[in-house]
Phi, psi and omega in degrees: 000144174291129181300148172281153175207165180189179176239125181234162178266353179201165182284344173298333183270349180271162188298156180301323172306324175288315172306312181300317181296323182291316178308329185261004187294130174280344182260126191303323182284359179259358193268154173292336178296311177304321182291326172286329171303312178307314182296312182292336176279353175099000177293334178059058186280169170237165178236118177264143180213157176214151184213153174230169186294332182285352182098007178274142179225160173209147174201157185212137173283134180249124167238171184244157183224120184232153175303335181271001173287152175302154186282062182251110205293340181267358172238009175240122188299313187291332176275336179295321181300318180295314182302322178271009173072013175289322174232156182276326182243161175311132174281073194294338183292344181282340184264150355288150186227155179259120173272106180277113182107010175089201198229020188249137190297138170103343186203131167251120187281075167249097187267124180241118175232079187199171184214154177061216182294339177291323179293317179298318184291319186291309183303318186294323178289324176303295187297320165313311177298326172293315177299310182299323175301313176297322181286314184292336177263008174087015187275165181262333186203167165242148168230123176251098195290308192228098177231154174293141178303324177305327181254351187296325176295315182297324188289311183298321175291328186288336178289331182072024180225157168300130184242136175272117175250137181213159178297135174250175184289138165291147176262149182244139174220149185248108171268120188290128178275155176053212188239359190212163174303321174297328174297313182301309184306317179292343180282347184278156178287167187307311182294331186282324179297317178307314177301314180298320182294323185297316184301310178302324177291322180291342182252016181309323188272001179253147173260158180222130185225170175205151180193169175300138176302135177240152180314315187294337179297326190302324182298323182257341175280330185293315176298328174291319182291323173299323177297319174300319178291318175309318184301325181262020173079025189243154179240111169256326179103126183287327177298305179299326179292320180292320178296330178290320180287325175300325176299313179308312185287318181299311189265318191266337185048241192281008167274004181247128189232161166224142171245139184221165179245142181246132180273191182290344182260002178085013186261144179294126191247354182170164180206164169224125182274143181230139178239130179262145176209101184066228181267006180250152174220150181246112175290128194239249186280155179231134175214139176227143175279145187294334178293349185243025182296344183270351178248155186273057185294330179303304190292320175297321177281312190284328183250294189304307188291320182289332178281317172301317176301320175302312183296321184291328190257356165098018176281139181250345183216140177248134171259112186257012172062211191251173182070178180050050187302317183288333173301312177291314179307315181301332187259009171102354184284159172242150184270153173244102185289153180204162182238169172229151183230129178250119187238102176293148180247355176221161178301129177209164187246131179229117177261116187272166181292153172307128177092346184279129180266106183293137177238113181269132179238000000 
């Protein structure tokens, strides 16, 4: 029997098997709570789902990507292809696009909980539903930014259209050893420990604190966050940044935290936002003041302070998203390799970078 499928505005409108699967999800971005965060932040996501009589389910968050969106490369299909070196110029033919699995770096929330023939049928039904939705709403493409190699072929086949497959950025997570910061520190290589000690000495005048996020924090963390994006040539937008932190508070409550640094004058010098989900936590936004550019504050805050916080609060695994691969590897994190699929749903022209070898799935 053909699996049922649909597009919903919330998990409440999806069948009970889909809701049960999502409520048990180990990954933050697969949960109904995170879908509500996206909704509250103004992203206006949709939920694509498929379910079978045999009990199998599949679902994915759908967000959209337009030329008018802020120039954030992980949330704009045209810029993502350039970021991954697929094209030299923005791939304008991709827009407007449906981002299948959401828009958060390092993870596309495409959940498939089925086996055998049921799995193939459910994936096909899910991707058919997403494709038909994109066509009916006038979108030019689908972009699956971060998916496991093991499911990429099934997803591409399910769409029933030619798909460009290319390596995506790996996401990184750190499984904390032992029970203390010293256990993590002792697990590092000798040269890395030497460098980490040097970082600690340079940050001797700074204090590091952490607490649950407060509404009053948003006023001072957003300017630091936007400044951090500008340092790396990215434009995210102040309204979108503020709405996301407000959504953390409104939906996640005491699961939303911040760690922050205080300089020798008692001024806040930087922060990192943290979201807990069970024994895992996600390091999300980071912001640092320009006046401390000469000290390794980023490493002391994002790694040392966050790892100390994790041990203190019972977190066993930290998600550090994408980029800065070698920095994360040296500090004990492990990569989760991924690929991306770009799937035009209307005739379009795409000029790839010289030397890029297209792989179609």
